C-alpha positions, 0 to 999 in steps of 0.5 A: 500500500505504501508503494501505491501511495508513493507512486500516485504522488510521484505521478501527480503534477502540481501547478508551477508558477513561474519565478519572478525574474531577478531584479538585475535581469529585469533592470537589464531588460528595461534598459535594453527596451529603452535603448531600442525604443529611443532608436525606434522613435528617432527613426519615426517608428512609433508603433514599434516603440510603443509596443516595446515600451508597453512590454516593460512598463510594469517591470520597471522601477519608478525612475525607469517608469518615468523615463518609459512614460516620457519616451512613450509621450515622444513616441505618441507625438510621432503619430498624429493619431496619438498626439492627445495621448502624449499631452495627457501622459505629460499632464499626468507626469507634471501632476505627479511631480510639478518639479519634473522640468523635462515633462513640463518643458515637453508639455509646454512645447506640445501645447504651444503654437510656434509663434508663442513658444518664446513667451512660453519658454519665459513662462516655463523658466519663471515657473521653474524658478518659482517651484525650486525656491 
């Protein structure tokens, strides 16, 4: 009887959940995706860049997640269908951190007509100096 119980336990398969990837492996995967996506954005291949970034967004730590989101906004700007997404994403980043100069500058640049960009830059600079004091 002992052998039949033992053999039935040996043949039973237990569900195995995949182990989460090591932090270093995840970090390397995210950095690789960021480099690939930056290259794709420079080549105006927005859909591919967005796809690469979405694959690693949940795996990234907060500083890299911010970089991913800024790069997503740059990719969204490339395709006219997604420009609203870029502005919404940049607004969200600025709301989360009003001192995020990169997101704020990108947001001002996206929302400002070219004839008033100089005034917008002045406004941005004054706002940045007011925020940092």
